[in-house]
N, C-alpha and C positions, 0 to 999 in steps of 0.2 A: 774207528772202531765203536765209538760211543753211539754213532748213528744207527748201528745195527741192532741195538737193544730196543725192543718195542714192548710196551705193556698195554694191556687193554683197560678200559674203564672199569670193568668188573674186578680186575686184579688190584687196581689202585684203591677202589672202594673197600675191598677186603683188607688192604693194608691200613686204611684210615680207620676202619672199625676196630682193628686190633690195637692201633696206637691210642685211640680215644678211650676204649674200654681199658686197654693196657693193664698196668699193674693193679688196677682197681678190682679186676676179677680175682686177684689173689689177696690183696691187703685191705679191700674195702670193708670198713667197719663204721663205727660212729665217729663223726668229727665233733667239733665243738657244738654243732647243732643237735647232736645226740639222736633222739628218735625222729627229729625233723630233718635228718640228713637228706632224705629223698626230696624235700623241698629245695634244699641247697643245690642238688644236682639239676633240678629243673630250672632254677634261677641261673645257674652257671651256664646252662645250654642257651637260655635266652640272652644272657649277657654277651655270649660269643657271636651271636648272629650278625651284628654289624661288622665285626672283623672278618667273618667268613665272606661277607659280601665284598669287602675290600680285597681279600685274597683272590676271590673269583674274578673281580674286575681287573686286577693286575694281570692275571693269566690270560684273560680275554683280550686285553690291549696288546699283548705280545705273545700270540699263539705259537706253539711249538718251540718255545724258548724256556730255558730253566731260569731259576731265580738269579743266578750269578750273571748270566747274559743280560737279563732284564736290567739289573742294577747298573751295569756298565753303560748300557745304552741310554738309560734314563739320567744317570748322574754324571756321566763322563768317565774317562779313563782313571784319572787320579782319585777323585772322591769315590768313584765306583769301586776301586780296588780296596780302599780303606773300609768301606761298608761291607764289601765281600769278605774281607779278613775278619770283621766282627761276626758275621754270620758263620764263617768257618769255625771260629772259636765256639760259638753257641752250639752248633750241631756236634762238635767234638765233645763239648762239656756234657751235653745231653747223653751221648753214648756212654761216657764214663759213669754217669748217674745210673744208667740202666744196668751196666755191668755190676756195680756195687749192690744194687737192689737184688740181683739174682744171686750173687755170691753170699750175701748176708742171709737170705732165705735158706739156701741150701745148707749153710753151716749151722743155722739155728735149729732147723727141723729135721735134718737128716745126718749131717756129718760134723758134729760139734768139735771133734778133735782134728779134723782135716783143715790145714791152712787154706785160706781163701785163694791164695796164689795158684794152687793146682787147678782148682775149679775154673778160675778166670783164664788160665792159660789154655785149657781145652776149649773154652768158649771162644777165645781169640782165634785159635786155629780154625774153628768152624766158620767164624765170620770172615776171615781172610779168604778161605776157599769160596764162600758164597759170593762175596763182592767180586772176586776175580772171575767167577762164572758169569756175572752180569745180572742186571736188575730184572731181566726177563725170567731168569731161573727163580729168583725170589718171588716174583709175581705169580708164577705157576704154583709154587709151593704153598704160599699162603692161600691162594684160591682153593687149593685142595684141602688144607687142614682147617680152615676157618669153620666149615660146617661141623666138624667134630668138636671144636671149641664151643660153638653155640649149643650143640647137642648136649655136651657135658653140663653146661649151665642149666639147661632145661631139665635134664634128668635129676641133677642134684636139688633143684627147686622142687620138683615133683616128689622126690623121696623125702624131702624135709617137711612136707605138709602135715603129717601126723604130729610132729613135734612143735609146730608153729603155734604161737600165742598172739592173737591180734592185739591183746592188751599192751604188748611191748611197744606199739606205735603211739600209745597215748601217755600223757595228754599232749595234744598238738599245740605248738607254739607256747609251751610251758615256760620257756626261758626267753620268750620274746623274739624279735627279729634280728637283733644284733649278732648273735652267734650264727644264725642262718646266713646272713649276708656275708659275714667273714668267711664262712666255709664255702659259700658260693664263689667268692672272689678267688680263694685258693684253688678251687676246682677249675675256674676259668683260666687261671694262669698256669697251673701245674699240669693240666690235661688238655682242655679244649683248644687253647691257642697254640699248642705244640704242633697243630696241623699246618702251621706255616712252613714246616719242613717239606711238605709235599709240593710246594711251588718249585723246589729244586728238582723234583722228579717229573714234572709235567713236560719237560723237554723230551722225554722218552714216550710220550703219549701222542697218538694221532688224534688231534682235537677236531679234525673234520668229521670223525666218527664218534666223538665223545663230547659230553657237555660238562664243563667244570662245575656248573650249578648242581647238576644231578650227582656228580661225584662227591662234592663237599657235603651237600645236605643229606644224601643217603648215608654217607659215613657217619655224620653227626647224629642223626636220629637213631640209626640202628645201634651205634656205639652207646648212646645214652640209654636206650632201652635195656641193653645188657647190664649196664651199671645199675639201673633201677632194680632189675631182677636180683642181682647179687646183693644189693644193700637190703632189700626186703627179706631175702632168705637169711642173711646174717643176723639182722635185728630180731626177726620173729623166731629164729631158731635158738639164739643164744641170750638175747636180752641185753639191754644197754649196760647194766653193771658188769657183766662178764666181758663184753666187747671192749670196754674201756681199759681193761687190764691185759689185752692181747695185742701182740705185734701183727699177727696174721690171722684175723678172725675168719676169713674165708676157709682157711685150712682147718681151723677148729670147728667151724660150722658143719663142714662136710665130714669130719672125723667122727661125729656122733651119729651119723646115718648108718642104719643097719636094717636088714630084713632077716631077723632071726640069725641062724648060723649060715644062711645061704649067701648073703651079700654083706660084707664088712670091709673096713679099711679102704674105702674108695677114695680117700684123700690123696692117694697116689695119682689120681687123674688131675687133681688140682696142681700137684707138683709138676706134672707133665705139661699142663696148660701154662703154668708160669714160665717154664723153660721155652716153650714155643713162642709165647707172647714176647718175652724178653729178647729172644733170638731175632724175631721180626723187627722189633723196635730198634734194636742195636744195629741190625743190618741197614735199616732205613737211614739211621744217623751216620753210619759209616759210608754209605753211598753218597749222601749229601755232602759230607765233609770231603770225601775224595774228589768229587766233582768240583767243589769249590777250590780246593788246592790246585787241581789241574788247570782251572781257569786262571788263578792268580799267577801261576808260573808257566803258563802257555804250554802245558804238557799235552801230547797227542792222545794219551789214554789215561784215564783216572785210575786204572788198575795198577799202574806202575808204583803207586805210593801206598797201597793198601796195607802191606805188611808192617812197615815202620809206623804208620799212622795208628794201626790197631794196638801195637805194643805200647805206644805212648798213651793211648786211651786207657789201657790196662793199668799203667803206672799211675795216671791221674786218679783212677777209681780207688786206689789204695790210700791216697793221701787226702781225700776229700773230708773224711771224718774217721773217728777212732772206733766207733761201735754203732750198733743198730739204734740205740737211744738217740744219739746225735743225728743219725740219718733221718729219723722221723721228725725231730725238732727242727731240722734244717729246712724242711718243706715250707714252713711259714715265711722264713726270710727269703728263700729262693724264689717265691712267687713274685715278689716285688722286683727282684733283679731281672727276671725273665721278661718283664713288660717292655724293656727297651727293644728286644728282638721280636717280640710277638705283636706289639701294638705301635710303639713310637716309630721305629724304622719303616715298617710296612705302610703306615699312614703317610710318611714323608715320600716314599717311593710312589705311592698311589697319586698323591696330590701333584707331584712334579710330572708324573706320566700323563695325567689328565691335562695339565697345562700345555705340555708339549704336543699332545694329540690335537687339542683345540687350535693351537698355533699353526700346526701343519695343515689342518683343514682350512683355516683362514687364508693361508698362502695360496692354496689350490684354488679357492674361490676368487 
C-alpha cells in the first residue's frame, strides 16, 4: 500500500517551505542578535548548505528509497536497525515539540482557561486521519494552502508599512558578531537542518521526474525569504524593546494593523497560519515516524500504527516542559542535541554510502 502513495516535486517543495519557515512565521522576533537577527538568518542558511548537499547526495545514491531503507542498505541489518530506531525517536520527538508549540500558543492567546489536553486531542485526531489517508493527500493539501500562507505574509507586510520605522534596524553589528553567530547556529539546528526528515519521504517521490537539488534548494531559499519578510515586519513594526518582552511577536505585530474601522483584528489569520503550519509539520513528523516503525517491525502498512503513535506523541508533548517560558529556554539546549540526527548520523551514512558505491564500481571494472 505504501507504494501507491505518490507525491510530486512541487508538493514536497511546498512541505519543505512550510517546515523551514515553520513556527518562525508565528514566533519570529528578535533573538540574541536583536536588530541583526536578519543577518543570523542569512548566516544560518549559508551554514546549512553543506548539509543540504549531503542530504541530496544520499538521496541520489539511492533513488526511490526512503531514509530507513537507505540506512539498512548502507549500514547493514543490525547497525541499520539501531540507527533507524534513533531516527524514529528523533522524528517522534520533533512531532511532540510541534504539538506543544501549537497548544501553548492557543492557550496563551485564545483560550487561557482551556486545558491544553483538549486542544491536543483534537489535533491528534486530525493527524491520525491525515496519515491514514496517505502522504499524497497531505501533499495536495499543502500545495493548495501554501499560496494563502504566503499571501497572508505579503499582505501583513504591506499593511505594516505605514507603521514601520527603519531606525529599528540600526545600529548594525552594535553587539558584535558573537550573538549573531550564536543565533545563526540555533537557526541552523532548530530549523534548517530539520529538513533531514524529508529523506524519509523521498521514497514516495518519482525521482525520474524530479530533481532532489531543485527540491531542497527551492524549499530552502523560498522558506528563508519568508523568514526574512516576517522578521523585518516584526522588528520594524514593534521595535526591539517591545519584541524582547513578547512570546509571540508575529501575533502582536499583526494585531496593531488596522485600516480605520474597515479592517481590524486580522491577527486571526496569523492564528490560522500557525495551525496550518503546525498541522503540516506534525503530519510530516508522523509520516516519517510511522514509516520508520513499519520498517523496524516489518509491517506491511505504516498506517497500522498511526493511532497509538500519535497518542504517545501527545503524551510526550505534555511532559517536555511545564510552561511557555521553559519551552523557549529549551530551544538553546535542544539545538546541540539535534546535531546528532541532523549532522553526525547523515555524515556517517553519506561517507559509508560513498565508500560502498566506489567499491562497487571498482569491482565492475
